[in-house]
Biopython code that builds the backbone (N, CA, C, O; Angstrom):
import numpy as np
from Bio.PDB.StructureBuilder import StructureBuilder

atoms = [
    (1, "MET", "N", (64.319, -50.245, -38.278)),
    (1, "MET", "CA", (65.083, -48.911, -38.418)),
    (1, "MET", "C", (66.061, -49.281, -39.368)),
    (1, "MET", "O", (66.771, -50.244, -39.080)),
    (2, "ASN", "N", (66.280, -48.559, -40.713)),
    (2, "ASN", "CA", (67.425, -48.563, -41.485)),
    (2, "ASN", "C", (68.848, -48.490, -40.706)),
    (2, "ASN", "O", (69.227, -47.511, -40.063)),
    (3, "PRO", "N", (69.502, -49.587, -40.863)),
    (3, "PRO", "CA", (71.072, -49.367, -39.954)),
    (3, "PRO", "C", (71.666, -48.057, -40.364)),
    (3, "PRO", "O", (72.179, -47.300, -39.540)),
    (4, "GLU", "N", (71.594, -47.797, -41.630)),
    (4, "GLU", "CA", (72.403, -46.259, -41.826)),
    (4, "GLU", "C", (71.857, -45.481, -40.690)),
    (4, "GLU", "O", (72.658, -45.059, -39.855)),
    (5, "VAL", "N", (70.543, -45.229, -40.549)),
    (5, "VAL", "CA", (69.724, -44.436, -40.012)),
    (5, "VAL", "C", (70.235, -44.370, -38.531)),
    (5, "VAL", "O", (70.471, -43.303, -37.965)),
    (6, "GLU", "N", (70.344, -45.270, -38.110)),
    (6, "GLU", "CA", (71.096, -45.795, -36.715)),
    (6, "GLU", "C", (72.238, -45.056, -36.244)),
    (6, "GLU", "O", (72.344, -44.385, -35.217)),
    (7, "ASP", "N", (73.297, -45.344, -37.394)),
    (7, "ASP", "CA", (74.539, -44.880, -37.227)),
    (7, "ASP", "C", (74.871, -43.400, -37.350)),
    (7, "ASP", "O", (76.028, -43.040, -37.134)),
    (8, "ILE", "N", (73.821, -42.413, -37.724)),
    (8, "ILE", "CA", (74.200, -40.868, -37.665)),
    (8, "ILE", "C", (73.649, -40.503, -36.487)),
    (8, "ILE", "O", (73.407, -39.298, -36.558)),
    (9, "GLY", "N", (73.360, -40.903, -35.534)),
    (9, "GLY", "CA", (72.859, -40.462, -34.138)),
    (9, "GLY", "C", (74.193, -39.772, -33.707)),
    (9, "GLY", "O", (74.231, -38.565, -33.469)),
    (10, "PRO", "N", (75.395, -40.668, -33.608)),
    (10, "PRO", "CA", (76.358, -39.793, -33.129)),
    (10, "PRO", "C", (76.844, -38.551, -33.991)),
    (10, "PRO", "O", (77.385, -37.609, -33.412)),
    (11, "VAL", "N", (76.688, -38.538, -35.165)),
    (11, "VAL", "CA", (77.127, -37.521, -35.986)),
    (11, "VAL", "C", (76.055, -36.120, -35.700)),
    (11, "VAL", "O", (76.458, -34.957, -35.686)),
    (12, "LEU", "N", (75.041, -36.424, -35.546)),
    (12, "LEU", "CA", (73.841, -35.577, -35.358)),
    (12, "LEU", "C", (74.445, -34.725, -33.889)),
    (12, "LEU", "O", (74.511, -33.504, -33.752)),
    (13, "VAL", "N", (74.798, -35.658, -33.002)),
    (13, "VAL", "CA", (74.941, -35.222, -31.940)),
    (13, "VAL", "C", (76.439, -34.126, -31.732)),
    (13, "VAL", "O", (76.687, -33.101, -31.096)),
    (14, "ALA", "N", (77.094, -34.922, -32.551)),
    (14, "ALA", "CA", (78.491, -34.070, -32.524)),
    (14, "ALA", "C", (78.437, -32.877, -33.404)),
    (14, "ALA", "O", (79.149, -31.910, -33.133)),
    (15, "LEU", "N", (77.648, -32.866, -34.438)),
    (15, "LEU", "CA", (77.404, -31.469, -34.977)),
    (15, "LEU", "C", (76.624, -30.331, -34.543)),
    (15, "LEU", "O", (76.725, -29.176, -34.957)),
    (16, "ALA", "N", (75.721, -30.848, -33.537)),
    (16, "ALA", "CA", (75.158, -30.024, -32.587)),
    (16, "ALA", "C", (76.039, -28.654, -31.992)),
    (16, "ALA", "O", (75.558, -27.524, -31.914)),
    (17, "ASP", "N", (77.115, -28.945, -31.686)),
    (17, "ASP", "CA", (77.910, -28.211, -30.988)),
    (17, "ASP", "C", (78.660, -27.275, -31.952)),
    (17, "ASP", "O", (79.449, -27.723, -32.784)),
    (18, "PRO", "N", (78.440, -26.195, -31.842)),
    (18, "PRO", "CA", (79.190, -25.056, -32.758)),
    (18, "PRO", "C", (80.752, -25.091, -32.845)),
    (18, "PRO", "O", (81.435, -25.028, -33.867)),
    (19, "THR", "N", (81.128, -25.195, -31.661)),
    (19, "THR", "CA", (82.728, -25.704, -31.574)),
    (19, "THR", "C", (83.169, -26.496, -32.555)),
    (19, "THR", "O", (83.931, -26.175, -33.467)),
    (20, "ARG", "N", (82.560, -27.791, -32.308)),
    (20, "ARG", "CA", (83.063, -28.897, -32.857)),
    (20, "ARG", "C", (82.544, -28.789, -34.539)),
    (20, "ARG", "O", (83.106, -29.575, -35.303)),
    (21, "ARG", "N", (81.619, -27.956, -35.065)),
    (21, "ARG", "CA", (81.652, -27.640, -36.418)),
    (21, "ARG", "C", (82.921, -26.430, -36.666)),
    (21, "ARG", "O", (83.362, -26.232, -37.798)),
    (22, "GLN", "N", (83.238, -25.955, -35.914)),
    (22, "GLN", "CA", (84.155, -24.899, -36.412)),
    (22, "GLN", "C", (85.570, -25.699, -36.568)),
    (22, "GLN", "O", (86.441, -25.432, -37.396)),
    (23, "LEU", "N", (85.608, -26.768, -35.563)),
    (23, "LEU", "CA", (86.746, -27.718, -35.730)),
    (23, "LEU", "C", (86.621, -28.499, -37.113)),
    (23, "LEU", "O", (87.598, -28.560, -37.860)),
    (24, "LEU", "N", (85.568, -29.016, -37.401)),
    (24, "LEU", "CA", (85.145, -29.250, -38.741)),
    (24, "LEU", "C", (85.826, -28.705, -39.763)),
    (24, "LEU", "O", (86.671, -29.273, -40.456)),
    (25, "ASP", "N", (85.272, -27.087, -39.885)),
    (25, "ASP", "CA", (85.554, -26.431, -40.844)),
    (25, "ASP", "C", (87.154, -26.031, -40.959)),
    (25, "ASP", "O", (87.807, -25.837, -41.984)),
    (26, "ALA", "N", (87.584, -25.969, -39.552)),
    (26, "ALA", "CA", (89.125, -25.814, -39.691)),
    (26, "ALA", "C", (90.036, -26.720, -40.300)),
    (26, "ALA", "O", (91.056, -26.345, -40.880)),
    (27, "LEU", "N", (89.646, -28.041, -40.166)),
    (27, "LEU", "CA", (90.068, -29.183, -40.726)),
    (27, "LEU", "C", (90.060, -29.420, -42.013)),
    (27, "LEU", "O", (90.989, -29.918, -42.650)),
    (28, "ALA", "N", (88.958, -29.053, -42.453)),
    (28, "ALA", "CA", (88.440, -28.702, -43.976)),
    (28, "ALA", "C", (89.459, -27.977, -44.571)),
    (28, "ALA", "O", (89.909, -28.532, -45.574)),
    (29, "ASP", "N", (90.142, -26.563, -44.184)),
    (29, "ASP", "CA", (90.481, -25.590, -44.704)),
    (29, "ASP", "C", (92.067, -26.164, -44.914)),
    (29, "ASP", "O", (92.814, -26.184, -45.892)),
    (30, "GLU", "N", (92.200, -26.602, -43.563)),
    (30, "GLU", "CA", (94.044, -27.197, -43.439)),
    (30, "GLU", "C", (94.247, -28.436, -44.263)),
    (30, "GLU", "O", (95.230, -28.572, -44.991)),
    (31, "GLY", "N", (93.351, -29.290, -44.141)),
    (31, "GLY", "CA", (93.595, -30.800, -44.812)),
    (31, "GLY", "C", (93.963, -31.606, -43.761)),
    (31, "GLY", "O", (93.404, -32.702, -43.720)),
    (32, "GLU", "N", (94.828, -31.322, -42.827)),
    (32, "GLU", "CA", (95.332, -32.168, -41.418)),
    (32, "GLU", "C", (95.961, -31.038, -40.616)),
    (32, "GLU", "O", (96.635, -30.060, -40.940)),
    (33, "ALA", "N", (95.431, -31.592, -39.254)),
    (33, "ALA", "CA", (96.180, -30.531, -38.290)),
    (33, "ALA", "C", (96.247, -31.204, -37.066)),
    (33, "ALA", "O", (95.548, -32.206, -36.910)),
    (34, "SER", "N", (97.093, -30.746, -36.039)),
    (34, "SER", "CA", (97.237, -31.365, -34.701)),
    (34, "SER", "C", (96.118, -30.418, -33.927)),
    (34, "SER", "O", (95.714, -29.374, -34.440)),
    (35, "ALA", "N", (95.627, -30.929, -32.543)),
    (35, "ALA", "CA", (95.050, -30.227, -31.780)),
    (35, "ALA", "C", (95.568, -29.020, -31.528)),
    (35, "ALA", "O", (94.770, -28.087, -31.437)),
    (36, "SER", "N", (96.980, -28.762, -31.363)),
    (36, "SER", "CA", (97.422, -27.596, -30.838)),
    (36, "SER", "C", (96.941, -26.547, -32.110)),
    (36, "SER", "O", (96.285, -25.510, -32.007)),
    (37, "ARG", "N", (97.490, -27.175, -33.317)),
    (37, "ARG", "CA", (97.225, -26.065, -34.610)),
    (37, "ARG", "C", (95.723, -25.590, -34.445)),
    (37, "ARG", "O", (95.387, -24.412, -34.569)),
    (38, "LEU", "N", (94.909, -26.560, -34.171)),
    (38, "LEU", "CA", (93.470, -26.116, -34.250)),
    (38, "LEU", "C", (93.251, -25.306, -33.078)),
    (38, "LEU", "O", (92.525, -24.333, -33.282)),
    (39, "ALA", "N", (93.701, -25.453, -31.862)),
    (39, "ALA", "CA", (93.537, -24.624, -30.815)),
    (39, "ALA", "C", (93.883, -22.900, -31.066)),
    (39, "ALA", "O", (93.309, -21.945, -30.543)),
    (40, "GLU", "N", (95.117, -22.893, -32.132)),
    (40, "GLU", "CA", (95.361, -21.560, -32.264)),
    (40, "GLU", "C", (94.214, -20.786, -33.014)),
    (40, "GLU", "O", (94.178, -19.561, -32.897)),
    (41, "ARG", "N", (93.439, -21.325, -33.646)),
    (41, "ARG", "CA", (92.336, -20.959, -34.672)),
    (41, "ARG", "C", (91.004, -20.665, -33.806)),
    (41, "ARG", "O", (90.082, -19.925, -34.149)),
    (42, "LEU", "N", (91.100, -21.373, -32.666)),
    (42, "LEU", "CA", (89.604, -21.107, -31.925)),
    (42, "LEU", "C", (89.866, -20.423, -30.525)),
    (42, "LEU", "O", (90.889, -20.216, -29.873)),
    (43, "PRO", "N", (88.697, -20.193, -30.352)),
    (43, "PRO", "CA", (88.646, -19.360, -28.523)),
    (43, "PRO", "C", (88.591, -20.517, -27.531)),
    (43, "PRO", "O", (88.226, -20.210, -26.396)),
    (44, "VAL", "N", (88.848, -21.611, -27.730)),
    (44, "VAL", "CA", (89.172, -22.562, -26.637)),
    (44, "VAL", "C", (90.410, -23.205, -26.355)),
    (44, "VAL", "O", (91.264, -23.101, -27.234)),
    (45, "SER", "N", (90.726, -23.898, -25.246)),
    (45, "SER", "CA", (91.875, -24.419, -25.001)),
    (45, "SER", "C", (92.344, -25.620, -25.802)),
    (45, "SER", "O", (91.530, -26.272, -26.457)),
    (46, "ARG", "N", (93.524, -25.904, -25.771)),
    (46, "ARG", "CA", (93.963, -27.356, -26.492)),
    (46, "ARG", "C", (93.327, -28.564, -25.923)),
    (46, "ARG", "O", (93.037, -29.558, -26.589)),
    (47, "GLN", "N", (93.140, -28.431, -24.743)),
    (47, "GLN", "CA", (92.510, -29.669, -23.713)),
    (47, "GLN", "C", (90.908, -29.930, -24.314)),
    (47, "GLN", "O", (90.333, -30.998, -24.525)),
    (48, "ALA", "N", (90.424, -28.495, -24.503)),
    (48, "ALA", "CA", (88.903, -28.712, -25.339)),
    (48, "ALA", "C", (89.056, -29.275, -26.396)),
    (48, "ALA", "O", (88.367, -30.225, -26.765)),
    (49, "VAL", "N", (90.137, -28.684, -27.141)),
    (49, "VAL", "CA", (89.959, -29.074, -28.435)),
    (49, "VAL", "C", (90.187, -30.611, -28.479)),
    (49, "VAL", "O", (89.453, -31.194, -29.278)),
    (50, "VAL", "N", (91.002, -31.332, -27.825)),
    (50, "VAL", "CA", (91.261, -32.617, -27.668)),
    (50, "VAL", "C", (90.162, -33.402, -27.285)),
    (50, "VAL", "O", (90.064, -34.587, -27.603)),
    (51, "LYS", "N", (89.277, -32.754, -26.570)),
    (51, "LYS", "CA", (87.569, -33.528, -25.808)),
    (51, "LYS", "C", (86.860, -33.541, -27.304)),
    (51, "LYS", "O", (86.542, -34.605, -27.836)),
    (52, "HIS", "N", (86.640, -32.219, -27.948)),
    (52, "HIS", "CA", (85.587, -32.460, -29.030)),
    (52, "HIS", "C", (86.428, -33.112, -30.088)),
    (52, "HIS", "O", (85.628, -33.797, -30.724)),
    (53, "LEU", "N", (87.317, -33.221, -30.477)),
    (53, "LEU", "CA", (88.187, -34.106, -31.461)),
    (53, "LEU", "C", (87.888, -35.392, -31.179)),
    (53, "LEU", "O", (87.511, -36.151, -32.071)),
    (54, "HIS", "N", (88.030, -35.813, -29.817)),
    (54, "HIS", "CA", (87.664, -37.224, -29.587)),
    (54, "HIS", "C", (86.323, -37.554, -29.813)),
    (54, "HIS", "O", (86.066, -38.625, -30.364)),
    (55, "LEU", "N", (85.339, -36.712, -29.433)),
    (55, "LEU", "CA", (83.848, -37.137, -29.507)),
    (55, "LEU", "C", (83.774, -36.945, -31.117)),
    (55, "LEU", "O", (83.028, -37.776, -31.634)),
    (56, "LEU", "N", (84.221, -36.272, -31.792)),
    (56, "LEU", "CA", (84.131, -35.972, -33.497)),
    (56, "LEU", "C", (84.872, -37.413, -34.055)),
    (56, "LEU", "O", (84.402, -37.920, -35.073)),
    (57, "GLU", "N", (86.085, -38.092, -33.349)),
    (57, "GLU", "CA", (86.385, -38.953, -34.107)),
    (57, "GLU", "C", (85.316, -40.559, -33.849)),
    (57, "GLU", "O", (85.047, -41.464, -34.640)),
    (58, "GLY", "N", (84.934, -40.343, -32.404)),
    (58, "GLY", "CA", (83.900, -41.305, -31.928)),
    (58, "GLY", "C", (82.705, -41.393, -33.097)),
    (58, "GLY", "O", (81.998, -42.345, -33.428)),
    (59, "ALA", "N", (82.755, -40.207, -33.519)),
    (59, "ALA", "CA", (81.346, -40.366, -34.494)),
    (59, "ALA", "C", (81.554, -40.473, -35.802)),
    (59, "ALA", "O", (80.690, -40.315, -36.665)),
    (60, "GLY", "N", (83.134, -40.843, -36.053)),
    (60, "GLY", "CA", (83.448, -41.050, -37.572)),
    (60, "GLY", "C", (83.940, -39.884, -38.377)),
    (60, "GLY", "O", (84.559, -40.006, -39.435)),
    (61, "LEU", "N", (83.647, -38.825, -37.847)),
    (61, "LEU", "CA", (83.979, -37.575, -38.656)),
    (61, "LEU", "C", (85.388, -37.161, -38.861)),
    (61, "LEU", "O", (85.814, -36.446, -39.768)),
    (62, "VAL", "N", (86.096, -37.746, -37.826)),
    (62, "VAL", "CA", (87.768, -37.318, -38.156)),
    (62, "VAL", "C", (88.312, -38.505, -37.365)),
    (62, "VAL", "O", (87.937, -39.158, -36.392)),
    (63, "SER", "N", (89.393, -38.507, -38.227)),
    (63, "SER", "CA", (90.497, -39.483, -37.707)),
    (63, "SER", "C", (91.819, -38.866, -37.779)),
    (63, "SER", "O", (92.276, -37.937, -38.444)),
    (64, "GLY", "N", (92.396, -39.819, -36.714)),
    (64, "GLY", "CA", (93.770, -38.998, -36.746)),
    (64, "GLY", "C", (94.914, -40.240, -36.614)),
    (64, "GLY", "O", (94.593, -41.419, -36.470)),
    (65, "GLY", "N", (96.243, -39.777, -36.688)),
    (65, "GLY", "CA", (97.283, -40.532, -36.672)),
    (65, "GLY", "C", (98.480, -40.197, -36.479)),
    (65, "GLY", "O", (98.862, -39.164, -37.030)),
    (66, "ARG", "N", (99.290, -40.858, -35.761)),
    (66, "ARG", "CA", (100.708, -40.127, -35.074)),
    (66, "ARG", "C", (101.488, -39.866, -36.229)),
    (66, "ARG", "O", (101.516, -40.477, -37.298)),
    (67, "VAL", "N", (102.240, -38.672, -35.780)),
    (67, "VAL", "CA", (103.370, -38.354, -36.884)),
    (67, "VAL", "C", (104.412, -37.505, -35.924)),
    (67, "VAL", "O", (104.323, -36.342, -35.530)),
    (68, "GLY", "N", (105.486, -38.550, -35.676)),
    (68, "GLY", "CA", (106.126, -37.995, -34.474)),
    (68, "GLY", "C", (105.346, -37.941, -33.018)),
    (68, "GLY", "O", (104.545, -38.802, -32.654)),
    (69, "ARG", "N", (105.601, -37.150, -32.495)),
    (69, "ARG", "CA", (105.255, -36.549, -30.997)),
    (69, "ARG", "C", (103.402, -36.039, -31.331)),
    (69, "ARG", "O", (102.645, -35.876, -30.375)),
    (70, "GLU", "N", (102.941, -35.857, -32.717)),
    (70, "GLU", "CA", (101.851, -35.243, -32.646)),
    (70, "GLU", "C", (100.775, -36.011, -33.261)),
    (70, "GLU", "O", (101.121, -36.694, -34.225)),
    (71, "LYS", "N", (99.599, -36.051, -32.937)),
    (71, "LYS", "CA", (98.503, -36.522, -33.555)),
    (71, "LYS", "C", (97.743, -35.561, -34.447)),
    (71, "LYS", "O", (97.074, -34.585, -34.109)),
    (72, "LEU", "N", (97.985, -36.040, -35.655)),
    (72, "LEU", "CA", (97.307, -35.044, -36.829)),
    (72, "LEU", "C", (96.076, -35.742, -37.099)),
    (72, "LEU", "O", (95.917, -36.962, -37.136)),
    (73, "PHE", "N", (95.129, -34.736, -37.303)),
    (73, "PHE", "CA", (93.657, -35.201, -37.609)),
    (73, "PHE", "C", (92.916, -34.690, -39.151)),
    (73, "PHE", "O", (93.287, -33.722, -39.814)),
    (74, "HIS", "N", (92.034, -35.420, -39.415)),
    (74, "HIS", "CA", (91.602, -35.013, -40.750)),
    (74, "HIS", "C", (90.225, -35.501, -40.768)),
    (74, "HIS", "O", (89.736, -36.409, -40.095)),
    (75, "VAL", "N", (89.590, -34.633, -41.787)),
    (75, "VAL", "CA", (87.823, -34.953, -41.858)),
    (75, "VAL", "C", (87.789, -35.968, -42.753)),
    (75, "VAL", "O", (88.367, -36.004, -43.839)),
    (76, "GLU", "N", (86.749, -37.204, -42.019)),
    (76, "GLU", "CA", (86.137, -38.479, -42.978)),
    (76, "GLU", "C", (84.895, -38.068, -43.355)),
    (76, "GLU", "O", (84.088, -37.557, -42.579)),
    (77, "THR", "N", (84.696, -38.280, -44.574)),
    (77, "THR", "CA", (83.518, -37.735, -45.402)),
    (77, "THR", "C", (82.055, -38.957, -45.225)),
    (77, "THR", "O", (80.869, -38.671, -45.385)),
    (78, "ASP", "N", (82.580, -40.196, -44.890)),
    (78, "ASP", "CA", (81.617, -41.091, -44.974)),
    (78, "ASP", "C", (80.479, -40.884, -44.160)),
    (78, "ASP", "O", (79.365, -41.105, -44.635)),
    (79, "SER", "N", (80.616, -40.475, -42.955)),
    (79, "SER", "CA", (79.414, -40.435, -41.842)),
    (79, "SER", "C", (78.499, -39.502, -42.367)),
    (79, "SER", "O", (77.271, -39.565, -42.314)),
    (80, "LEU", "N", (79.650, -38.075, -43.203)),
    (80, "LEU", "CA", (78.787, -36.760, -43.069)),
    (80, "LEU", "C", (77.947, -37.226, -44.704)),
    (80, "LEU", "O", (76.817, -36.800, -44.940)),
    (81, "GLU", "N", (78.563, -37.967, -45.524)),
    (81, "GLU", "CA", (77.572, -38.092, -46.597)),
    (81, "GLU", "C", (76.490, -39.095, -46.158)),
    (81, "GLU", "O", (75.442, -38.862, -46.761)),
    (82, "ALA", "N", (76.390, -40.185, -45.266)),
    (82, "ALA", "CA", (75.281, -40.985, -44.990)),
    (82, "ALA", "C", (74.322, -39.871, -43.889)),
    (82, "ALA", "O", (73.110, -40.019, -43.726)),
    (83, "SER", "N", (74.923, -39.064, -43.390)),
    (83, "SER", "CA", (73.844, -38.312, -42.650)),
    (83, "SER", "C", (73.130, -37.260, -43.525)),
    (83, "SER", "O", (72.015, -36.788, -43.299)),
    (84, "ALA", "N", (74.076, -36.920, -44.726)),
    (84, "ALA", "CA", (73.398, -36.039, -45.556)),
    (84, "ALA", "C", (72.150, -36.699, -46.571)),
    (84, "ALA", "O", (71.111, -36.205, -47.010)),
    (85, "ARG", "N", (72.771, -38.039, -46.714)),
    (85, "ARG", "CA", (71.662, -38.698, -47.791)),
    (85, "ARG", "C", (70.557, -39.221, -46.887)),
    (85, "ARG", "O", (69.646, -39.848, -47.428)),
    (86, "TRP", "N", (70.527, -39.000, -45.314)),
    (86, "TRP", "CA", (69.268, -39.261, -44.711)),
    (86, "TRP", "C", (68.501, -37.902, -44.456)),
    (86, "TRP", "O", (67.274, -37.801, -44.473)),
    (87, "MET", "N", (69.339, -36.930, -44.232)),
    (87, "MET", "CA", (68.520, -35.623, -44.473)),
    (87, "MET", "C", (67.957, -35.226, -45.698)),
    (87, "MET", "O", (67.096, -34.346, -45.688)),
    (88, "ALA", "N", (68.380, -35.835, -46.935)),
    (88, "ALA", "CA", (67.751, -35.425, -48.148)),
    (88, "ALA", "C", (66.392, -36.445, -48.343)),
    (88, "ALA", "O", (65.329, -36.088, -48.850)),
    (89, "HIS", "N", (66.635, -37.510, -47.925)),
    (89, "HIS", "CA", (65.873, -38.491, -48.005)),
    (89, "HIS", "C", (64.514, -38.240, -46.945)),
    (89, "HIS", "O", (63.429, -38.584, -47.414)),
    (90, "LEU", "N", (64.519, -37.763, -45.796)),
    (90, "LEU", "CA", (63.641, -36.861, -45.080)),
    (90, "LEU", "C", (63.246, -35.716, -45.670)),
    (90, "LEU", "O", (62.022, -35.625, -45.570)),
    (91, "ALA", "N", (63.695, -34.851, -46.208)),
    (91, "ALA", "CA", (63.485, -33.628, -46.960)),
    (91, "ALA", "C", (62.369, -34.202, -48.267)),
    (91, "ALA", "O", (61.166, -34.013, -48.447)),
    (92, "ALA", "N", (63.205, -34.821, -48.883)),
    (92, "ALA", "CA", (61.996, -35.522, -50.022)),
    (92, "ALA", "C", (60.726, -35.908, -49.641)),
    (92, "ALA", "O", (59.787, -35.424, -50.274)),
    (93, "THR", "N", (60.453, -36.831, -48.561)),
    (93, "THR", "CA", (59.547, -37.260, -47.901)),
    (93, "THR", "C", (58.548, -36.152, -47.563)),
    (93, "THR", "O", (57.355, -36.129, -47.865)),
    (94, "TRP", "N", (59.119, -35.407, -47.009)),
    (94, "TRP", "CA", (58.403, -33.905, -46.406)),
    (94, "TRP", "C", (57.709, -33.280, -47.503)),
    (94, "TRP", "O", (56.479, -33.224, -47.523)),
    (95, "ASP", "N", (58.672, -32.652, -48.713)),
    (95, "ASP", "CA", (57.945, -32.264, -49.948)),
    (95, "ASP", "C", (56.959, -33.048, -50.534)),
    (95, "ASP", "O", (56.013, -32.409, -50.995)),
    (96, "ARG", "N", (56.915, -34.327, -50.651)),
    (96, "ARG", "CA", (55.989, -35.229, -51.300)),
    (96, "ARG", "C", (54.768, -34.901, -50.378)),
    (96, "ARG", "O", (53.750, -34.482, -50.929)),
    (97, "ARG", "N", (54.784, -35.054, -49.045)),
    (97, "ARG", "CA", (53.692, -34.674, -48.134)),
    (97, "ARG", "C", (53.134, -33.665, -48.508)),
    (97, "ARG", "O", (51.993, -33.661, -48.972)),
    (98, "LEU", "N", (53.863, -32.645, -48.362)),
    (98, "LEU", "CA", (53.359, -31.393, -48.614)),
    (98, "LEU", "C", (52.530, -30.742, -49.700)),
    (98, "LEU", "O", (51.541, -30.015, -49.609)),
    (99, "GLN", "N", (53.326, -31.286, -50.967)),
    (99, "GLN", "CA", (52.611, -31.244, -52.157)),
    (99, "GLN", "C", (51.449, -32.224, -52.343)),
    (99, "GLN", "O", (50.706, -31.880, -53.263)),
    (100, "ALA", "N", (51.106, -33.308, -51.743)),
    (100, "ALA", "CA", (49.724, -33.768, -51.470)),
    (100, "ALA", "C", (49.127, -33.048, -50.829)),
    (100, "ALA", "O", (48.041, -32.827, -51.364)),
    (101, "LEU", "N", (49.287, -32.397, -49.681)),
    (101, "LEU", "CA", (48.131, -31.943, -48.621)),
    (101, "LEU", "C", (48.165, -30.357, -49.733)),
    (101, "LEU", "O", (47.193, -29.725, -49.317)),
    (102, "LYS", "N", (48.584, -29.822, -50.464)),
    (102, "LYS", "CA", (48.623, -28.566, -51.301)),
    (102, "LYS", "C", (47.691, -28.974, -52.396)),
    (102, "LYS", "O", (46.837, -28.181, -52.792)),
    (103, "ARG", "N", (47.815, -30.200, -52.917)),
    (103, "ARG", "CA", (46.592, -30.370, -53.954)),
    (103, "ARG", "C", (45.406, -30.817, -53.578)),
    (103, "ARG", "O", (44.415, -30.752, -54.305)),
    (104, "HIS", "N", (45.410, -31.402, -52.187)),
    (104, "HIS", "CA", (44.242, -31.568, -51.480)),
    (104, "HIS", "C", (43.284, -30.592, -51.106)),
    (104, "HIS", "O", (42.058, -30.708, -51.097)),
    (105, "ALA", "N", (44.115, -29.433, -50.740)),
    (105, "ALA", "CA", (43.750, -28.369, -50.494)),
    (105, "ALA", "C", (42.999, -27.372, -51.783)),
    (105, "ALA", "O", (41.932, -26.759, -51.811)),
    (106, "GLU", "N", (43.743, -27.488, -52.464)),
    (106, "GLU", "CA", (43.344, -26.664, -54.094)),
    (106, "GLU", "C", (42.167, -27.521, -54.719)),
    (106, "GLU", "O", (41.466, -27.031, -55.605)),
    (107, "GLY", "N", (41.902, -29.146, -54.123)),
    (107, "GLY", "CA", (41.132, -29.819, -54.747)),
    (107, "GLY", "C", (41.393, -30.290, -55.963)),
    (107, "GLY", "O", (40.509, -30.418, -56.810)),
    (108, "LEU", "N", (42.717, -30.612, -56.176)),
    (108, "LEU", "CA", (43.183, -31.499, -57.113)),
    (108, "LEU", "C", (43.642, -32.697, -57.028)),
    (108, "LEU", "O", (44.390, -33.028, -56.108)),
    (109, "PRO", "N", (43.278, -33.475, -57.927)),
    (109, "PRO", "CA", (43.704, -35.020, -57.688)),
    (109, "PRO", "C", (45.096, -35.324, -57.443)),
    (109, "PRO", "O", (45.973, -34.847, -58.164)),
    (110, "ASN", "N", (45.365, -36.122, -56.428)),
    (110, "ASN", "CA", (46.736, -36.472, -55.952)),
    (110, "ASN", "C", (47.340, -37.005, -57.102)),
    (110, "ASN", "O", (46.617, -37.495, -57.969)),
    (111, "GLU", "N", (48.613, -36.979, -57.243)),
    (111, "GLU", "CA", (49.543, -37.702, -58.185)),
    (111, "GLU", "C", (49.871, -39.077, -57.504)),
    (111, "GLU", "O", (49.890, -39.257, -56.287)),
    (112, "PRO", "N", (50.118, -39.995, -58.440)),
    (112, "PRO", "CA", (50.850, -41.617, -57.809)),
    (112, "PRO", "C", (51.807, -41.499, -56.909)),
    (112, "PRO", "O", (52.342, -42.504, -56.441)),
]
sb = StructureBuilder()
sb.init_structure("model")
sb.init_model(0)
sb.init_chain("A")
sb.init_seg("    ")
for serial, (resi, resn, name, xyz) in enumerate(atoms, 1):
    if name == "N":
        sb.init_residue(resn, " ", resi, " ")
    sb.init_atom(name, np.array(xyz, "f"), 0.0, 1.0, " ", f" {name:<3s}", serial, name[0])
structure = sb.get_structure()
């Protein structure tokens, strides 16, 4: 299996949760934010935000650094881009298969 494909499992798990997607959207809007600031934007507790951020960080979707007493988080795009490339490749593969099936059903020769 392609190593890049294996690396996107945690990303797909992280993105499966709507609250984590909202956190990513909020971080993309803000650029950088603390868990407290993010909790103000979402209908979940600060503790829940911290847990979600930890999972997002483990998946490589966000990273954070200390600024004084706070930890500020921002979006990391490499994992998202790897996932998008895999999904685009998968979509292209299915498009080719469906096109070949359509051509077969219509009695047309397959393209190379």
